[in-house]
Structure formats: structure tokens, C-alpha cells
PyMOL Python script that loads the backbone (N, CA, C, O; Angstrom):
from pymol import cmd

cmd.read_pdbstr("""\
ATOM      1  N   MET A   1     -25.595  22.470 -17.452  1.00  0.00           N
ATOM      2  CA  MET A   1     -25.623  22.408 -16.043  1.00  0.00           C
ATOM      3  C   MET A   1     -25.200  20.905 -15.814  1.00  0.00           C
ATOM      4  O   MET A   1     -24.307  20.701 -14.991  1.00  0.00           O
ATOM      5  N   ARG A   2     -25.817  19.750 -16.528  1.00  0.00           N
ATOM      6  CA  ARG A   2     -25.577  18.385 -16.509  1.00  0.00           C
ATOM      7  C   ARG A   2     -24.321  18.128 -16.825  1.00  0.00           C
ATOM      8  O   ARG A   2     -23.608  17.284 -16.283  1.00  0.00           O
ATOM      9  N   ILE A   3     -23.993  18.937 -17.812  1.00  0.00           N
ATOM     10  CA  ILE A   3     -22.471  18.473 -18.337  1.00  0.00           C
ATOM     11  C   ILE A   3     -21.601  18.813 -17.137  1.00  0.00           C
ATOM     12  O   ILE A   3     -20.771  17.992 -16.746  1.00  0.00           O
ATOM     13  N   LEU A   4     -21.762  20.038 -16.510  1.00  0.00           N
ATOM     14  CA  LEU A   4     -20.874  20.581 -15.239  1.00  0.00           C
ATOM     15  C   LEU A   4     -20.870  19.744 -14.053  1.00  0.00           C
ATOM     16  O   LEU A   4     -19.855  19.708 -13.356  1.00  0.00           O
ATOM     17  N   VAL A   5     -22.038  18.975 -13.710  1.00  0.00           N
ATOM     18  CA  VAL A   5     -22.102  18.132 -12.733  1.00  0.00           C
ATOM     19  C   VAL A   5     -21.328  16.672 -13.086  1.00  0.00           C
ATOM     20  O   VAL A   5     -20.539  16.141 -12.304  1.00  0.00           O
ATOM     21  N   ALA A   6     -21.707  16.101 -14.449  1.00  0.00           N
ATOM     22  CA  ALA A   6     -20.962  15.106 -14.682  1.00  0.00           C
ATOM     23  C   ALA A   6     -19.547  15.135 -14.556  1.00  0.00           C
ATOM     24  O   ALA A   6     -18.921  14.249 -13.975  1.00  0.00           O
ATOM     25  N   LEU A   7     -18.964  16.253 -15.152  1.00  0.00           N
ATOM     26  CA  LEU A   7     -17.603  16.764 -15.192  1.00  0.00           C
ATOM     27  C   LEU A   7     -16.991  16.574 -13.659  1.00  0.00           C
ATOM     28  O   LEU A   7     -16.011  15.895 -13.351  1.00  0.00           O
ATOM     29  N   LEU A   8     -17.770  17.297 -12.854  1.00  0.00           N
ATOM     30  CA  LEU A   8     -17.333  17.368 -11.566  1.00  0.00           C
ATOM     31  C   LEU A   8     -17.341  15.974 -10.896  1.00  0.00           C
ATOM     32  O   LEU A   8     -16.336  15.621 -10.280  1.00  0.00           O
ATOM     33  N   LEU A   9     -18.407  15.173 -10.983  1.00  0.00           N
ATOM     34  CA  LEU A   9     -18.309  13.889 -10.641  1.00  0.00           C
ATOM     35  C   LEU A   9     -17.313  12.949 -11.189  1.00  0.00           C
ATOM     36  O   LEU A   9     -16.931  12.023 -10.474  1.00  0.00           O
ATOM     37  N   ALA A  10     -16.841  13.096 -12.419  1.00  0.00           N
ATOM     38  CA  ALA A  10     -15.651  12.349 -12.907  1.00  0.00           C
ATOM     39  C   ALA A  10     -14.450  12.815 -12.352  1.00  0.00           C
ATOM     40  O   ALA A  10     -13.564  11.988 -12.138  1.00  0.00           O
ATOM     41  N   LEU A  11     -14.277  13.934 -12.097  1.00  0.00           N
ATOM     42  CA  LEU A  11     -13.116  14.570 -11.407  1.00  0.00           C
ATOM     43  C   LEU A  11     -12.991  14.221  -9.867  1.00  0.00           C
ATOM     44  O   LEU A  11     -11.900  14.113  -9.306  1.00  0.00           O
ATOM     45  N   THR A  12     -14.084  14.074  -9.304  1.00  0.00           N
ATOM     46  CA  THR A  12     -13.999  13.431  -7.898  1.00  0.00           C
ATOM     47  C   THR A  12     -13.612  12.057  -7.844  1.00  0.00           C
ATOM     48  O   THR A  12     -12.880  11.636  -6.949  1.00  0.00           O
ATOM     49  N   VAL A  13     -14.124  11.247  -8.869  1.00  0.00           N
ATOM     50  CA  VAL A  13     -14.012   9.782  -8.633  1.00  0.00           C
ATOM     51  C   VAL A  13     -12.538   9.772  -9.166  1.00  0.00           C
ATOM     52  O   VAL A  13     -11.901   8.911  -8.559  1.00  0.00           O
ATOM     53  N   GLY A  14     -11.892  10.338  -9.956  1.00  0.00           N
ATOM     54  CA  GLY A  14     -10.609  10.166 -10.439  1.00  0.00           C
ATOM     55  C   GLY A  14      -9.786  10.512  -9.516  1.00  0.00           C
ATOM     56  O   GLY A  14      -8.742   9.860  -9.506  1.00  0.00           O
ATOM     57  N   ALA A  15      -9.932  11.571  -8.487  1.00  0.00           N
ATOM     58  CA  ALA A  15      -9.269  11.972  -7.555  1.00  0.00           C
ATOM     59  C   ALA A  15      -9.139  10.802  -6.378  1.00  0.00           C
ATOM     60  O   ALA A  15      -8.079  10.521  -5.819  1.00  0.00           O
ATOM     61  N   CYS A  16     -10.128  10.320  -6.172  1.00  0.00           N
ATOM     62  CA  CYS A  16     -10.236   9.154  -5.105  1.00  0.00           C
ATOM     63  C   CYS A  16      -9.297   8.060  -5.671  1.00  0.00           C
ATOM     64  O   CYS A  16      -8.460   7.545  -4.930  1.00  0.00           O
ATOM     65  N   ALA A  17      -9.413   7.707  -6.919  1.00  0.00           N
ATOM     66  CA  ALA A  17      -8.566   6.623  -7.550  1.00  0.00           C
ATOM     67  C   ALA A  17      -7.072   6.803  -7.250  1.00  0.00           C
ATOM     68  O   ALA A  17      -6.292   5.923  -6.885  1.00  0.00           O
ATOM     69  N   ALA A  18      -6.786   8.227  -7.491  1.00  0.00           N
ATOM     70  CA  ALA A  18      -5.192   8.540  -7.409  1.00  0.00           C
ATOM     71  C   ALA A  18      -4.775   8.401  -6.172  1.00  0.00           C
ATOM     72  O   ALA A  18      -3.689   7.885  -5.909  1.00  0.00           O
ATOM     73  N   ALA A  19      -5.706   8.910  -5.164  1.00  0.00           N
ATOM     74  CA  ALA A  19      -5.452   8.808  -3.690  1.00  0.00           C
ATOM     75  C   ALA A  19      -5.286   7.559  -2.919  1.00  0.00           C
ATOM     76  O   ALA A  19      -5.181   7.580  -1.693  1.00  0.00           O
ATOM     77  N   GLN A  20      -5.257   6.240  -3.761  1.00  0.00           N
ATOM     78  CA  GLN A  20      -5.257   5.012  -3.027  1.00  0.00           C
ATOM     79  C   GLN A  20      -3.595   4.790  -2.709  1.00  0.00           C
ATOM     80  O   GLN A  20      -2.658   5.429  -3.187  1.00  0.00           O
ATOM     81  N   ARG A  21      -3.562   3.864  -1.911  1.00  0.00           N
ATOM     82  CA  ARG A  21      -2.238   3.530  -1.374  1.00  0.00           C
ATOM     83  C   ARG A  21      -1.155   3.027  -2.467  1.00  0.00           C
ATOM     84  O   ARG A  21      -1.674   2.382  -3.378  1.00  0.00           O
ATOM     85  N   GLU A  22       0.096   3.177  -2.548  1.00  0.00           N
ATOM     86  CA  GLU A  22       0.895   2.709  -3.724  1.00  0.00           C
ATOM     87  C   GLU A  22       1.422   1.234  -3.361  1.00  0.00           C
ATOM     88  O   GLU A  22       1.593   0.480  -4.319  1.00  0.00           O
ATOM     89  N   GLY A  23       1.661   0.811  -2.235  1.00  0.00           N
ATOM     90  CA  GLY A  23       2.189  -0.592  -2.097  1.00  0.00           C
ATOM     91  C   GLY A  23       1.475  -1.776  -2.429  1.00  0.00           C
ATOM     92  O   GLY A  23       1.995  -2.812  -2.841  1.00  0.00           O
ATOM     93  N   GLY A  24       0.232  -1.579  -2.229  1.00  0.00           N
ATOM     94  CA  GLY A  24      -0.656  -2.584  -2.596  1.00  0.00           C
ATOM     95  C   GLY A  24      -1.151  -3.458  -1.133  1.00  0.00           C
ATOM     96  O   GLY A  24      -0.561  -3.290  -0.066  1.00  0.00           O
ATOM     97  N   LEU A  25      -2.086  -4.210  -1.260  1.00  0.00           N
ATOM     98  CA  LEU A  25      -2.592  -5.079  -0.225  1.00  0.00           C
ATOM     99  C   LEU A  25      -1.527  -6.012   0.278  1.00  0.00           C
ATOM    100  O   LEU A  25      -0.666  -6.416  -0.503  1.00  0.00           O
ATOM    101  N   ALA A  26      -1.539  -6.372   1.525  1.00  0.00           N
ATOM    102  CA  ALA A  26      -0.531  -7.188   2.138  1.00  0.00           C
ATOM    103  C   ALA A  26      -1.075  -8.819   1.887  1.00  0.00           C
ATOM    104  O   ALA A  26      -1.526  -9.469   2.829  1.00  0.00           O
ATOM    105  N   THR A  27      -0.983  -9.308   0.679  1.00  0.00           N
ATOM    106  CA  THR A  27      -1.454 -10.676   0.538  1.00  0.00           C
ATOM    107  C   THR A  27      -0.493 -11.749   1.028  1.00  0.00           C
ATOM    108  O   THR A  27       0.491 -11.311   1.624  1.00  0.00           O
ATOM    109  N   TYR A  28      -0.575 -12.920   0.909  1.00  0.00           N
ATOM    110  CA  TYR A  28       0.335 -13.960   1.542  1.00  0.00           C
ATOM    111  C   TYR A  28       1.509 -13.978   0.631  1.00  0.00           C
ATOM    112  O   TYR A  28       2.629 -14.017   1.139  1.00  0.00           O
ATOM    113  N   ASP A  29       1.382 -13.955  -0.576  1.00  0.00           N
ATOM    114  CA  ASP A  29       2.404 -13.880  -1.438  1.00  0.00           C
ATOM    115  C   ASP A  29       3.172 -12.778  -1.464  1.00  0.00           C
ATOM    116  O   ASP A  29       4.388 -12.934  -1.572  1.00  0.00           O
ATOM    117  N   ALA A  30       2.595 -11.394  -1.367  1.00  0.00           N
ATOM    118  CA  ALA A  30       3.244 -10.252  -1.127  1.00  0.00           C
ATOM    119  C   ALA A  30       4.053 -10.160  -0.053  1.00  0.00           C
ATOM    120  O   ALA A  30       5.030  -9.423  -0.187  1.00  0.00           O
ATOM    121  N   LEU A  31       3.903 -10.724   1.000  1.00  0.00           N
ATOM    122  CA  LEU A  31       4.536 -10.785   2.294  1.00  0.00           C
ATOM    123  C   LEU A  31       5.529 -11.821   2.211  1.00  0.00           C
ATOM    124  O   LEU A  31       6.681 -11.611   2.592  1.00  0.00           O
ATOM    125  N   GLN A  32       5.138 -12.997   1.707  1.00  0.00           N
ATOM    126  CA  GLN A  32       6.055 -13.770   1.410  1.00  0.00           C
ATOM    127  C   GLN A  32       7.482 -13.303   0.733  1.00  0.00           C
ATOM    128  O   GLN A  32       8.586 -13.537   1.226  1.00  0.00           O
ATOM    129  N   ALA A  33       7.219 -12.544  -0.586  1.00  0.00           N
ATOM    130  CA  ALA A  33       8.279 -12.115  -1.154  1.00  0.00           C
ATOM    131  C   ALA A  33       8.987 -11.057  -0.386  1.00  0.00           C
ATOM    132  O   ALA A  33      10.217 -11.099  -0.355  1.00  0.00           O
ATOM    133  N   ALA A  34       8.366 -10.142   0.217  1.00  0.00           N
ATOM    134  CA  ALA A  34       8.985  -9.013   1.001  1.00  0.00           C
ATOM    135  C   ALA A  34       9.864  -9.672   1.930  1.00  0.00           C
ATOM    136  O   ALA A  34      11.045  -9.353   2.067  1.00  0.00           O
ATOM    137  N   GLN A  35       9.163 -10.794   2.710  1.00  0.00           N
ATOM    138  CA  GLN A  35      10.124 -11.427   3.820  1.00  0.00           C
ATOM    139  C   GLN A  35      11.247 -11.959   3.217  1.00  0.00           C
ATOM    140  O   GLN A  35      12.340 -11.762   3.750  1.00  0.00           O
ATOM    141  N   GLN A  36      11.161 -12.637   2.135  1.00  0.00           N
ATOM    142  CA  GLN A  36      12.399 -13.301   1.538  1.00  0.00           C
ATOM    143  C   GLN A  36      13.613 -12.111   1.133  1.00  0.00           C
ATOM    144  O   GLN A  36      14.817 -12.237   1.358  1.00  0.00           O
ATOM    145  N   ASP A  37      13.005 -11.047   0.538  1.00  0.00           N
ATOM    146  CA  ASP A  37      13.871 -10.011   0.097  1.00  0.00           C
ATOM    147  C   ASP A  37      14.545  -9.398   1.413  1.00  0.00           C
ATOM    148  O   ASP A  37      15.696  -8.962   1.443  1.00  0.00           O
ATOM    149  N   CYS A  38      13.748  -9.426   2.389  1.00  0.00           N
ATOM    150  CA  CYS A  38      14.243  -8.747   3.742  1.00  0.00           C
ATOM    151  C   CYS A  38      15.399  -9.807   4.340  1.00  0.00           C
ATOM    152  O   CYS A  38      16.464  -9.415   4.816  1.00  0.00           O
ATOM    153  N   ALA A  39      15.043 -11.084   4.243  1.00  0.00           N
ATOM    154  CA  ALA A  39      16.031 -12.052   4.921  1.00  0.00           C
ATOM    155  C   ALA A  39      17.212 -12.091   4.115  1.00  0.00           C
ATOM    156  O   ALA A  39      18.273 -12.370   4.674  1.00  0.00           O
ATOM    157  N   ALA A  40      17.191 -11.824   2.725  1.00  0.00           N
ATOM    158  CA  ALA A  40      18.418 -11.714   1.899  1.00  0.00           C
ATOM    159  C   ALA A  40      19.572 -10.602   2.481  1.00  0.00           C
ATOM    160  O   ALA A  40      20.796 -10.733   2.472  1.00  0.00           O
ATOM    161  N   LYS A  41      18.794  -9.510   2.969  1.00  0.00           N
ATOM    162  CA  LYS A  41      19.487  -8.394   3.334  1.00  0.00           C
ATOM    163  C   LYS A  41      20.079  -8.494   4.840  1.00  0.00           C
ATOM    164  O   LYS A  41      20.940  -7.748   5.307  1.00  0.00           O
ATOM    165  N   GLY A  42      19.374  -9.682   5.572  1.00  0.00           N
ATOM    166  CA  GLY A  42      19.987 -10.016   7.174  1.00  0.00           C
ATOM    167  C   GLY A  42      18.916  -9.378   7.907  1.00  0.00           C
ATOM    168  O   GLY A  42      19.278  -8.889   8.977  1.00  0.00           O
ATOM    169  N   GLY A  43      17.612  -9.245   7.594  1.00  0.00           N
ATOM    170  CA  GLY A  43      16.818  -8.750   8.529  1.00  0.00           C
ATOM    171  C   GLY A  43      15.528  -9.551   8.669  1.00  0.00           C
ATOM    172  O   GLY A  43      15.522 -10.700   8.228  1.00  0.00           O
ATOM    173  N   THR A  44      14.430  -9.047   9.244  1.00  0.00           N
ATOM    174  CA  THR A  44      13.151  -9.611   9.588  1.00  0.00           C
ATOM    175  C   THR A  44      12.129  -8.647   9.250  1.00  0.00           C
ATOM    176  O   THR A  44      12.263  -7.505   9.690  1.00  0.00           O
ATOM    177  N   LEU A  45      11.098  -8.942   8.516  1.00  0.00           N
ATOM    178  CA  LEU A  45      10.008  -8.062   8.133  1.00  0.00           C
ATOM    179  C   LEU A  45       9.160  -7.872   9.348  1.00  0.00           C
ATOM    180  O   LEU A  45       8.760  -8.865   9.955  1.00  0.00           O
ATOM    181  N   LYS A  46       8.861  -6.682   9.740  1.00  0.00           N
ATOM    182  CA  LYS A  46       7.940  -6.436  11.044  1.00  0.00           C
ATOM    183  C   LYS A  46       7.066  -5.314  10.641  1.00  0.00           C
ATOM    184  O   LYS A  46       7.429  -4.430   9.865  1.00  0.00           O
ATOM    185  N   LEU A  47       5.738  -5.391  11.274  1.00  0.00           N
ATOM    186  CA  LEU A  47       4.942  -4.330  11.009  1.00  0.00           C
ATOM    187  C   LEU A  47       5.498  -2.868  11.636  1.00  0.00           C
ATOM    188  O   LEU A  47       5.989  -2.845  12.765  1.00  0.00           O
ATOM    189  N   LYS A  48       5.400  -1.848  10.951  1.00  0.00           N
ATOM    190  CA  LYS A  48       5.784  -0.824  11.667  1.00  0.00           C
ATOM    191  C   LYS A  48       4.846  -0.117  12.853  1.00  0.00           C
ATOM    192  O   LYS A  48       3.669  -0.458  12.969  1.00  0.00           O
ATOM    193  N   SER A  49       5.343   0.723  13.582  1.00  0.00           N
ATOM    194  CA  SER A  49       4.611   1.142  14.851  1.00  0.00           C
ATOM    195  C   SER A  49       3.482   2.047  14.310  1.00  0.00           C
ATOM    196  O   SER A  49       3.648   3.126  13.741  1.00  0.00           O
ATOM    197  N   GLY A  50       2.395   1.484  14.557  1.00  0.00           N
ATOM    198  CA  GLY A  50       1.083   2.314  14.152  1.00  0.00           C
ATOM    199  C   GLY A  50       0.715   2.043  12.562  1.00  0.00           C
ATOM    200  O   GLY A  50      -0.052   2.767  11.927  1.00  0.00           O
ATOM    201  N   GLY A  51       1.361   0.921  12.042  1.00  0.00           N
ATOM    202  CA  GLY A  51       1.045   0.541  10.712  1.00  0.00           C
ATOM    203  C   GLY A  51      -0.057  -0.347  10.587  1.00  0.00           C
ATOM    204  O   GLY A  51      -0.436  -1.082  11.499  1.00  0.00           O
ATOM    205  N   ASN A  52      -0.626  -0.272   9.335  1.00  0.00           N
ATOM    206  CA  ASN A  52      -1.754  -1.037   9.184  1.00  0.00           C
ATOM    207  C   ASN A  52      -1.504  -2.515   8.373  1.00  0.00           C
ATOM    208  O   ASN A  52      -1.108  -2.522   7.208  1.00  0.00           O
ATOM    209  N   SER A  53      -1.752  -3.631   9.051  1.00  0.00           N
ATOM    210  CA  SER A  53      -1.146  -5.013   8.590  1.00  0.00           C
ATOM    211  C   SER A  53      -1.952  -5.377   7.325  1.00  0.00           C
ATOM    212  O   SER A  53      -1.732  -6.517   6.914  1.00  0.00           O
ATOM    213  N   ARG A  54      -2.929  -4.571   6.554  1.00  0.00           N
ATOM    214  CA  ARG A  54      -3.149  -4.888   5.572  1.00  0.00           C
ATOM    215  C   ARG A  54      -2.659  -4.299   4.188  1.00  0.00           C
ATOM    216  O   ARG A  54      -3.196  -4.492   3.097  1.00  0.00           O
ATOM    217  N   TYR A  55      -1.464  -3.495   4.467  1.00  0.00           N
ATOM    218  CA  TYR A  55      -0.761  -2.884   3.420  1.00  0.00           C
ATOM    219  C   TYR A  55       0.625  -3.155   3.493  1.00  0.00           C
ATOM    220  O   TYR A  55       1.207  -2.960   4.560  1.00  0.00           O
ATOM    221  N   VAL A  56       1.336  -3.650   2.335  1.00  0.00           N
ATOM    222  CA  VAL A  56       2.622  -3.940   2.229  1.00  0.00           C
ATOM    223  C   VAL A  56       3.585  -2.803   2.869  1.00  0.00           C
ATOM    224  O   VAL A  56       4.487  -3.057   3.667  1.00  0.00           O
ATOM    225  N   GLU A  57       3.263  -1.553   2.411  1.00  0.00           N
ATOM    226  CA  GLU A  57       4.276  -0.390   2.729  1.00  0.00           C
ATOM    227  C   GLU A  57       4.245  -0.103   4.201  1.00  0.00           C
ATOM    228  O   GLU A  57       5.053   0.718   4.637  1.00  0.00           O
ATOM    229  N   ASP A  58       3.422  -0.674   4.992  1.00  0.00           N
ATOM    230  CA  ASP A  58       3.314  -0.514   6.396  1.00  0.00           C
ATOM    231  C   ASP A  58       4.169  -1.429   7.171  1.00  0.00           C
ATOM    232  O   ASP A  58       4.170  -1.462   8.402  1.00  0.00           O
ATOM    233  N   PHE A  59       5.065  -2.342   6.236  1.00  0.00           N
ATOM    234  CA  PHE A  59       5.990  -3.298   7.079  1.00  0.00           C
ATOM    235  C   PHE A  59       7.361  -2.809   6.611  1.00  0.00           C
ATOM    236  O   PHE A  59       7.568  -2.363   5.482  1.00  0.00           O
ATOM    237  N   ALA A  60       8.314  -2.936   7.610  1.00  0.00           N
ATOM    238  CA  ALA A  60       9.635  -2.490   7.383  1.00  0.00           C
ATOM    239  C   ALA A  60      10.765  -3.591   7.745  1.00  0.00           C
ATOM    240  O   ALA A  60      10.554  -4.316   8.717  1.00  0.00           O
ATOM    241  N   CYS A  61      11.735  -3.714   7.136  1.00  0.00           N
ATOM    242  CA  CYS A  61      12.688  -4.692   7.265  1.00  0.00           C
ATOM    243  C   CYS A  61      13.737  -4.121   8.300  1.00  0.00           C
ATOM    244  O   CYS A  61      14.417  -3.113   8.109  1.00  0.00           O
ATOM    245  N   GLU A  62      13.764  -4.930   9.439  1.00  0.00           N
ATOM    246  CA  GLU A  62      14.653  -4.483  10.514  1.00  0.00           C
ATOM    247  C   GLU A  62      15.655  -5.674  10.669  1.00  0.00           C
ATOM    248  O   GLU A  62      15.450  -6.878  10.514  1.00  0.00           O
ATOM    249  N   ARG A  63      16.861  -4.968  11.036  1.00  0.00           N
ATOM    250  CA  ARG A  63      18.063  -5.824  11.181  1.00  0.00           C
ATOM    251  C   ARG A  63      17.936  -6.725  12.439  1.00  0.00           C
ATOM    252  O   ARG A  63      17.254  -6.347  13.391  1.00  0.00           O
ATOM    253  N   LYS A  64      18.552  -7.849  12.448  1.00  0.00           N
ATOM    254  CA  LYS A  64      18.389  -8.728  13.626  1.00  0.00           C
ATOM    255  C   LYS A  64      19.313  -8.173  14.647  1.00  0.00           C
ATOM    256  O   LYS A  64      19.400  -8.703  15.754  1.00  0.00           O
TER     257      LYS A  64
END
""", "prot")
cmd.dss("prot")
cmd.show_as("cartoon", "prot")
cmd.util.cbc("prot")
cmd.orient("prot")
């Protein structure tokens, strides 16, 4: 029984780790790099409507 509980706990923790966001946190360096890439394409980095400013993937490159 203990083995089954330990296995279920390990699977649950593994699922939570896999469900994390892909893009990562919007640190100063990450946003600066994204802004430079966007500017090279002729755009401006903006937060998406309803986006969370803590995550890089919630920003979009918009044309001027």
C-alpha cells in the first residue's frame, strides 16, 4: 500500500512539473532580448490582452 501511495505522489509531482509554462519568466534580460528581436523585425514588444506580465510568452511583437 505504501508503494502505491508513493507512486501516486511521484506521478502527481511529475505532472505538475510538466504543466509549467514553456516560455519562462519575463526577466529584464529576457524582455530586452525579445524587444531587440522584435525591433529587428520592425515591431514593438507589447503585452497581449489579458496576458500576465510575468511570462515572456504573454508578450507579442506588434508592427508599428
